[in-house]
Structure formats: C-alpha cells, structure tokens
C-alpha positions in Angstrom: 12.7 47.3 102.5 16.4 46.4 102.7 17.8 44.2 99.9 21.2 42.5 100.2 22.8 41.3 97.0 25.4 38.5 96.8 26.4 36.4 93.9 23.3 37.2 91.9 20.9 36.4 94.8 18.8 39.0 96.4 18.0 38.5 100.0 14.8 40.2 101.2 15.0 41.3 104.8 11.3 42.0 104.9 8.5 40.7 102.6 5.5 43.0 102.1 3.2 40.4 103.6 4.8 41.2 107.0 3.7 44.2 108.8 4.8 45.8 112.1 4.2 48.8 114.3 7.4 50.2 113.0 6.4 49.9 109.4 2.7 50.3 109.2 0.7 48.2 111.7 -1.8 45.6 110.6 -5.1 46.1 112.3 -7.0 43.7 114.6 -8.9 40.9 112.9 -12.5 41.9 112.8 -13.7 38.3 112.8 -12.5 37.8 116.4 -14.7 39.3 119.1 -12.7 41.8 121.2 -12.6 41.8 125.0 -14.3 44.5 127.0 -11.4 46.3 128.7 -12.2 48.6 131.6 -9.6 51.3 130.8 -9.4 54.7 129.0 -7.0 53.2 126.4 -5.5 49.8 125.7 -3.7 47.8 123.0 -2.4 44.3 122.4 0.2 43.6 119.7 2.1 40.5 118.7 5.7 41.4 119.4 7.4 40.0 116.3 5.2 41.5 113.6 3.6 44.3 115.5 0.1 43.2 114.4 -2.5 44.9 116.5 -4.8 42.2 118.1 -6.9 44.6 120.1 -7.1 48.3 120.4 -9.1 51.0 122.3 -8.3 54.7 122.0 -4.8 53.7 120.9 -3.8 57.2 119.8 -5.2 59.2 122.8 -2.5 61.1 124.6 -2.6 60.1 128.3 -0.5 60.1 131.4 2.0 57.2 131.6 3.3 57.5 135.2 6.2 55.1 135.9 5.8 53.3 132.6 8.1 56.3 131.8 10.9 54.2 133.2 10.8 51.9 130.1 12.4 54.9 128.3 15.0 55.2 131.1 15.8 51.5 130.7 16.1 51.9 127.0 18.6 54.8 127.3 20.6 53.0 130.0 20.8 49.8 128.0 21.7 51.8 124.9 24.5 53.6 126.7 25.9 50.3 128.0 25.7 48.7 124.6 27.6 51.7 123.1 30.3 51.6 125.8 29.3 55.0 127.2 28.3 53.5 130.5 29.4 50.4 132.4 27.4 48.4 134.9 30.0 48.9 137.6 30.3 52.6 137.0 29.7 54.6 140.2 26.9 57.1 140.6 27.2 59.7 143.3 23.8 60.7 144.8 23.0 64.4 144.4 20.9 66.4 146.9 18.0 66.2 144.5 18.1 62.4 144.0 18.6 61.9 147.8 15.6 64.1 148.7 13.2 62.3 146.3 14.5 58.9 147.5 13.6 59.6 151.1 9.9 60.1 150.2 8.4 56.7 151.1 4.9 57.8 149.9 6.6 57.3 146.5 8.1 54.1 145.2 11.8 54.3 146.4 14.8 52.7 147.7 16.3 55.2 150.2 19.7 56.5 149.0 22.4 58.1 151.0 23.4 61.7 150.0 26.9 61.7 148.5 27.1 57.9 148.5 28.3 56.0 145.4 26.1 53.3 143.9 26.7 51.1 140.9 24.8 51.7 137.7 23.6 48.1 137.9 22.1 48.2 141.3 20.3 51.5 140.5 19.1 50.1 137.2 17.6 47.1 139.0 15.9 49.3 141.5 14.3 51.3 138.6 13.2 48.2 136.7 12.0 46.1 139.6 10.9 48.5 142.2 10.2 51.7 140.1 12.6 53.6 142.4 12.2 57.3 141.6 15.4 58.6 143.4 17.4 56.0 141.5 15.9 57.1 138.2 17.0 60.7 138.8 20.5 59.6 139.9 21.1 57.6 136.7 19.6 60.3 134.6 22.1 62.8 136.1 24.9 60.3 135.5 24.1 59.8 131.8 23.2 63.4 130.8 24.6 65.6 133.5 21.1 66.9 134.6 17.6 65.6 134.6 16.6 68.4 132.1 19.2 67.2 129.6 18.1 63.6 130.2 14.5 64.6 129.4 15.8 66.1 126.1 17.3 62.7 125.4 14.0 61.0 126.2 12.1 63.2 123.8 14.6 62.8 121.1 14.7 59.0 121.4 10.9 59.0 121.3 11.1 60.9 118.0 13.9 58.6 116.7 11.8 55.6 117.4 8.7 57.2 115.9 6.6 56.7 118.9 4.0 59.2 117.9 2.6 61.9 120.2 4.5 62.2 123.5 5.6 64.6 126.1 8.4 63.9 128.7 9.0 66.5 131.4 10.9 64.4 134.0 12.8 61.1 134.4 10.4 59.5 136.9 6.9 59.7 135.5 5.8 61.5 138.7 3.7 64.6 138.5 6.1 67.6 138.7 4.3 68.7 141.9 5.8 65.6 143.6 9.4 66.7 142.9 9.9 69.0 145.9 9.9 72.1 143.8 13.0 70.9 141.9 11.3 70.1 138.6 13.4 71.3 135.6 11.1 71.1 132.6 7.5 72.1 132.2 5.0 73.5 134.7 4.5 72.7 138.3 1.6 70.3 137.4 3.0 68.7 134.2 3.3 65.0 133.8 4.7 62.6 131.1 2.3 61.6 128.4 2.2 59.0 125.5 -0.4 57.0 123.6 -1.1 53.3 124.1 0.2 52.7 120.6 3.4 54.6 121.4 3.9 52.6 124.7 3.5 49.3 122.8 6.0 50.4 120.2 8.5 51.4 122.9 8.0 48.0 124.5 8.6 46.3 121.1 11.7 48.3 120.5 13.2 47.6 123.9 12.5 43.9 123.7 13.9 43.6 120.2 16.9 46.0 120.6 17.9 44.9 124.1 16.3 41.6 125.0 18.2 41.4 128.2 15.7 43.8 129.6 13.5 40.8 130.3 16.1 39.3 132.6 15.5 42.1 135.0 11.8 42.9 134.4 11.0 39.2 135.2 12.5 39.3 138.7 9.7 39.1 141.2 11.7 39.9 144.3 15.2 41.1 145.1 17.0 42.7 148.0 18.6 46.1 147.3 22.1 46.3 148.8 21.8 42.9 150.3 23.9 42.2 153.3 24.3 45.9 154.2 22.6 48.1 156.7 20.8 49.7 153.8 19.2 46.4 152.7 15.6 46.7 151.5 13.3 44.2 150.1 12.0 45.0 146.6 8.9 43.3 145.3 8.1 43.9 141.7 4.9 46.0 141.2 4.0 43.8 138.2 2.0 41.3 140.2 1.3 39.2 137.1 4.9 37.8 137.4 5.2 34.2 138.5 5.6 34.1 142.3 3.4 37.2 142.9 -0.2 37.6 143.9 -1.8 37.5 140.4 0.8 35.2 138.9 0.4 34.2 135.3 2.6 31.8 133.6 4.6 33.3 130.7 4.6 36.9 132.0 8.1 38.3 132.1 7.7 42.1 132.0 7.5 45.0 131.7 6.4 48.1 133.8 3.6 49.4 135.9 2.7 53.1 136.6 0.4 54.9 139.0 -0.4 58.5 139.6 -3.6 60.4 140.2 -3.5 61.8 136.7 -2.5 58.6 134.8 -4.4 56.2 137.0 -3.4 52.6 137.0 -1.2 51.7 134.0 0.6 48.5 133.0 2.7 47.5 130.0 3.0 43.7 130.1 4.5 41.1 127.9 4.0 37.3 128.0 4.9 34.2 125.9 2.6 31.3 125.2 3.0 28.5 122.6 5.8 30.4 120.9 4.0 33.7 120.5 5.0 36.8 122.5 2.4 39.5 122.9 2.7 43.0 124.4 -0.3 44.6 126.2 -0.8 48.2 127.4 -3.5 49.3 129.8 -3.8 53.0 130.5 -5.9 54.5 133.3 -7.6 51.2 134.3 -11.0 52.3 135.7 -10.6 50.9 139.2 -9.1 52.7 142.2 -6.0 54.9 141.9 -4.1 52.9 144.5 -1.1 51.0 143.3 -2.6 48.0 145.2 -5.8 47.9 143.1 -6.1 44.8 140.9 -7.9 46.3 137.9 -4.9 46.8 135.6 -4.0 43.2 136.2 -7.5 41.8 135.6 -7.8 43.9 132.4 -4.4 42.8 131.2 -5.4 39.2 131.8 -8.5 39.7 129.6 -6.3 40.9 126.8 -3.8 38.1 127.2 -6.6 35.5 127.2 -8.0 37.1 124.0 -4.7 37.1 122.3 -3.6 33.6 123.2 -7.0 32.0 122.7 -7.7 33.5 119.3 -4.4 34.0 117.5 -1.3 32.1 116.5 1.9 32.9 114.6 2.4 31.0 111.3 5.6 30.8 109.3 4.8 31.3 105.7 8.4 31.4 104.4 11.4 29.7 105.9 14.7 31.6 106.2 16.8 31.4 103.0 13.7 30.1 101.1 13.4 30.8 97.4 10.5 33.0 96.3 8.8 32.2 93.0 8.9 35.7 91.8 12.0 37.3 90.3 13.1 40.9 90.3 14.1 42.8 87.2 17.7 44.1 87.0 18.5 47.2 85.0 21.9 47.2 83.2 22.9 44.1 85.1 24.7 40.9 83.9 21.3 39.1 84.1 17.9 40.4 83.2 16.5 39.2 86.6 17.6 37.5 89.8 16.0 35.0 92.1 14.5 36.2 95.4 15.2 34.6 98.7 14.1 35.4 102.2 16.8 36.5 104.6 14.8 35.6 107.7 11.8 33.4 108.3 8.6 35.3 107.4 5.8 35.0 109.9 2.3 36.3 110.1 -0.4 36.3 112.8 -3.7 34.7 111.9 -6.8 33.7 113.8 -6.5 30.2 115.2 -9.5 29.2 113.0 -7.5 30.1 109.9 -6.0 27.1 108.3 -5.4 28.6 104.8 -1.9 29.9 105.3 0.7 27.2 104.5 4.3 27.0 105.4 6.7 26.9 102.4 
C-alpha cells in the first residue's frame, strides 16, 4: 500500500477493501449461479478491481495460440511510451519474416522481402489481423532477433507476475509451423499460460496502455491501402460491432487458434460503466478459426457478469476516512486519512447494503 504524506494528511492510494488480480484477487461471489462454459479453462474479471466473477480451471497451463500477441502489443506500446520505438520507424523485412508471411494457411498480410514498413502498420496488422509475419518482423526490430524478443516476453511475464507461463516464439504458432526456423524450444513447442495469467495480462495492457483499445476495436481495415499490396483485414474477434456475432460494448482484445490450444479468446466489454475481461481457452467446439464456440461461450460469461454484478463507489476521491493512523515521533500523535482515488468494489446487483460515502 502506497501512502503519500502532505501537510499532515495521508493519502491512501489503495484501501484494503479493494482487491485486484495484481494484489490478491477476490473470488467469485458464491451466491450468484455461475454459467456453464464449454471450454477447458475460462475466467471473468472486473477490470478495475480484478475481482473474479467466474472461474474454471483458472490456473491450468494451456496453449494460448495468437493470444500471445497481447504480449507483443504490450512490449511494442511500452517501447513507444519509453521513446525506444516510434510509430513511423521503418522495419525491414527479413527472410524469416517474409517466408512466414507468405503462408496463407496462417493468418498473415503478405510482406515483401527487404521492403521497409512502418511500425504502426505492422502493429495494426498484428492487433487486428493477427499477422504472424508482421509479429516476427517487429520482434526482430525491437530485440534484434526473435529469440531475444522471446526472452523479453518471458521476463515481462515475470515482471507482471502473470504466474506460470512459457513463451517460445513471438507468434503463438506451434514451432512446427515456423519452417524449421524456430529459435527457442523444441520442434513441437508452443506458448502457454493460464486463464488467470491471460486475464492479468489483459488488465495490465488496458490499464497501462489504454490506447490498445483504439486498435483492438477496429473491425475492418485495409493494409497498405491504395497500393498494389492492399489487403482487406477483418478482425478475428467477431464479437466486435459490425461483425457477424456483434455485441455492443465489446472493444477487444485477441483471439487465438491452433490445434494444440484450440479456440481461444480474450475479450473485454463495457456496459453500464463496468468493464469486464473474459478469457476462454480451448473452447470445446471445432478447431477451425471460423467455429463460433469461443464467441458463444464468451457471450455467456459477459451475460453472467453484466446481469449479476455492478460496481459501487464506497469512497469518493479525496474523501476523509473516519479512522486515523498513529505517527511515531511526529509533530502530531495521529493524522487523518483520505482516499487518493475513488474506492470501488464489485457487488451482486441484489446487494444494496454498500453505501457511497
């Protein structure tokens, strides 16, 4: 808990009644009947507090496929924020990135060998269209090689305390799909995380770099519009408004599909002022990216969250707290407590006991 002192007033950044995934998650409310989710693992959290509203096998290590690219996006946005990378920086396409980008059985925008592309257009191809060649190209730009970028991915997962994880490549593909050019792990290795870890990563990227939603919410965009290389990109998250399973309020985040990982989706949506994050891992339908199961199961989880829970403000920002805190060897024996930010909790919609103060 961080405490800021100024003119005898202590500002509390976090009050103990708040809980988050980052600082000890609150568990789902047992009084609310959970949905039946047809997936190997799944989780729903409220984004602001991290409270778990639903969970199934949340700590089981599973394949994440292209949900991997949320970590790519985090590292790209971090590099831009720190001035280590600019959106208009040029990325020259290596033989490796080129070769992967030409495989249209994978999600890709075809890239030209030796051609220079901007970081921004490759980032958009990654976030919207899950472009694998683009992911490799930007990884090489940031770290010098995919292997070094994988090191960054694993370190960042440790730094963010995402729990059990294993990154072996920058795409989320099985290493066997990398044309013999994989640099980390075995020929059949694949990236893995838990549902809890994926939700935590989504929470971090939304809170640390909220502009991620400006791109993840784009349903359709043309890559290299107006050139001979133009290609239509339709977001694989078909819950986005304007797409086949459109749901109002959905604005992210990332799908993933491989034979090992099955159908996966990390989604986020806002309704009535509450943002939730859902993760579905290995939805038990078909393994085709065109199967609807991950979307139907995500809808169940969103319905459950929005129909049964609400966010309540129990302390306004800069509000006085009745309790005081003792001060050792200070000018005063105690000082008043005030909240730095508004304190919010998640409660069942049937709960009217909590009062705003």
